[in-house]
C-alpha positions as CSV (number, residue, x, y, z in Angstrom):
1,T,-15.0,-19.5,96.3
2,G,-13.1,-21.8,94.3
3,K,-9.5,-22.7,93.0
4,V,-8.9,-22.1,89.3
5,D,-5.7,-22.6,87.6
6,G,-3.9,-22.6,91.0
7,Y,-5.5,-19.1,92.0
8,N,-8.1,-18.7,94.7
9,Y,-11.1,-16.5,93.5
10,N,-13.2,-15.0,96.4
11,I,-15.8,-12.7,94.8
12,I,-18.5,-10.7,96.2
13,H,-21.4,-9.7,94.1
14,L,-23.0,-6.3,94.5
15,D,-26.2,-5.6,92.7
16,C,-25.9,-1.8,92.0
17,G,-28.1,-1.9,88.9
18,R,-31.2,-2.5,90.8
19,K,-30.3,-0.1,93.6
20,Y,-28.0,2.8,93.4
21,F,-25.0,2.7,95.9
22,S,-22.9,5.7,96.5
23,V,-19.1,5.5,96.0
24,D,-18.6,5.8,99.8
25,S,-21.1,2.7,100.3
26,I,-19.1,0.8,97.6
27,K,-15.9,1.6,99.3
28,Q,-17.1,0.3,102.7
29,I,-18.2,-2.8,101.2
30,I,-14.8,-3.2,99.5
31,D,-13.2,-2.6,102.9
32,N,-15.5,-5.3,104.6
33,A,-14.9,-7.8,101.6
34,S,-11.2,-7.4,101.6
35,A,-11.0,-7.8,105.4
36,A,-13.0,-11.0,105.0
37,G,-10.5,-12.5,102.5
38,F,-12.2,-11.4,99.2
39,N,-10.2,-10.6,96.1
40,Y,-12.8,-9.3,93.7
41,I,-16.1,-7.4,93.7
42,Q,-18.3,-7.9,90.9
43,L,-20.3,-4.7,90.3
44,A,-23.7,-5.5,88.5
45,V,-24.0,-1.9,87.2
46,G,-26.5,-3.1,84.4
47,N,-28.9,-5.3,86.2
48,D,-32.4,-4.2,85.4
49,G,-31.2,-0.6,85.9
50,M,-28.0,0.8,84.5
51,R,-26.3,2.6,87.3
52,F,-23.1,3.6,85.6
53,L,-22.8,6.2,82.8
54,L,-19.5,7.0,80.8
55,D,-18.4,10.5,79.9
56,D,-19.0,9.8,76.4
57,M,-22.3,7.9,75.7
58,N,-22.3,8.7,72.0
59,L,-23.1,5.6,70.1
60,T,-22.4,4.7,66.4
61,L,-23.8,1.5,65.1
62,D,-22.1,-0.7,62.7
63,D,-24.3,0.7,59.9
64,G,-23.4,4.3,60.7
65,T,-26.5,5.3,62.7
66,E,-25.5,7.7,65.4
67,Y,-27.1,8.4,68.7
68,D,-26.5,11.4,70.8
69,G,-24.7,10.7,74.0
70,T,-26.8,13.4,76.0
71,A,-30.2,11.9,74.7
72,I,-28.5,8.3,75.7
73,T,-27.8,9.5,79.2
74,A,-31.3,11.3,79.5
75,A,-33.1,8.2,78.5
76,I,-31.1,5.9,80.8
77,K,-31.7,8.2,83.9
78,A,-35.4,8.5,83.2
79,A,-35.5,4.4,82.8
80,N,-33.7,4.1,86.0
81,K,-36.2,6.6,87.7
82,A,-39.1,4.6,86.4
83,Y,-37.5,1.2,87.3
84,Y,-36.6,2.2,91.0
85,D,-37.2,5.6,92.4
86,A,-36.6,5.9,96.0
87,G,-36.4,9.6,95.8
88,T,-32.6,9.6,95.5
89,Y,-31.9,7.6,92.5
90,N,-28.5,8.2,90.7
91,E,-25.9,6.8,88.5
92,L,-22.2,6.4,89.1
93,T,-19.9,8.7,86.8
94,Q,-16.9,7.5,85.0
95,S,-14.5,9.5,87.4
96,E,-16.5,7.7,90.3
97,M,-15.9,4.4,88.8
98,D,-12.1,5.3,88.2
99,D,-11.9,5.9,91.9
100,I,-13.7,2.7,92.8
101,I,-11.4,0.6,90.6
102,K,-8.3,2.3,92.2
103,Y,-9.6,1.9,95.7
104,A,-10.3,-1.6,95.2
105,Y,-6.7,-2.1,93.8
106,T,-5.5,-0.6,97.1
107,K,-7.3,-3.3,99.0
108,G,-6.0,-5.9,96.9
109,M,-9.1,-6.5,95.0
110,G,-10.1,-6.3,91.3
111,V,-13.4,-5.1,90.0
112,I,-15.5,-7.4,87.6
113,P,-18.2,-5.5,85.8
114,L,-21.7,-6.9,84.9
115,I,-24.2,-5.5,82.4
116,N,-26.8,-8.1,81.7
117,T,-27.9,-9.0,78.3
118,P,-30.2,-10.1,76.7
119,G,-32.3,-10.0,79.8
120,H,-32.5,-8.2,83.1
121,M,-31.7,-4.8,80.9
122,D,-34.8,-2.8,81.6
123,A,-33.1,0.6,81.5
124,I,-31.1,-0.3,78.3
125,L,-34.0,-1.7,76.6
126,A,-36.2,1.4,77.4
127,A,-33.6,3.7,76.2
128,A,-33.0,1.7,72.9
129,T,-36.9,1.6,72.2
130,S,-37.2,5.4,73.0
131,L,-34.3,6.3,70.9
132,T,-34.6,4.1,68.1
133,G,-38.3,4.4,67.6
134,T,-38.5,0.8,67.3
135,N,-40.0,-1.8,69.9
136,C,-36.6,-3.7,70.9
137,S,-38.2,-5.9,73.4
138,Y,-39.1,-9.5,73.0
139,N,-42.7,-10.0,73.2
140,Y,-43.3,-6.7,75.0
141,S,-41.0,-7.9,77.8
142,A,-39.6,-4.9,79.9
143,R,-36.4,-6.8,80.6
144,T,-35.4,-8.6,77.3
145,I,-34.4,-7.6,73.9
146,D,-35.7,-9.3,70.8
147,V,-32.6,-11.1,69.6
148,T,-34.2,-11.4,66.1
149,N,-34.7,-7.4,65.9
150,S,-31.6,-6.1,64.1
151,T,-32.2,-2.6,65.6
152,A,-32.3,-4.0,69.0
153,V,-29.2,-6.2,68.5
154,A,-27.2,-3.2,67.0
155,F,-28.0,-0.8,69.8
156,T,-27.3,-3.2,72.5
157,E,-23.9,-4.3,70.9
158,A,-22.8,-0.7,70.5
159,F,-23.8,0.2,74.0
160,L,-21.9,-2.8,75.4
161,N,-18.9,-2.2,73.4
162,K,-18.6,1.3,75.1
163,Y,-18.4,-0.4,78.4
164,I,-16.1,-3.2,77.1
165,D,-13.6,-0.6,75.9
166,Y,-13.8,1.3,79.2
167,F,-13.2,-1.7,81.2
168,K,-10.6,-3.4,79.2
């Protein structure tokens, strides 16, 4: 909680990257947070796991290299399952996120997305390594990209830009 430029920001952080939360669970958290005076929810959808997938996951890197969205989705899902599989893992869909954002708005709350990089990105890193055929990790870390590896950086930038475009 703090005052910035005359506005009060009361933000609740939900780590839904490490553990899947259903739409109903997120809405209940929004209800409780709104009732408690919070006006934003930060959804950490990309924190180790990557629990939100867009309808169009096709990636085109700046150099023209293309990656098929179906393969990216499959790689992210496999990485999420490997990261944390309680038997009922899942990812939020774009229509579910649209619904969450609209619902939060009706409760007087905004949604702040969080996708970690260059660290805490296990699922994205595993997908990048699998799809590019290049070890994209820093010193064999399961969580951190090698920022000196142009393939890792290009894949991560293209991936993040998909989400920046969606959330803008």
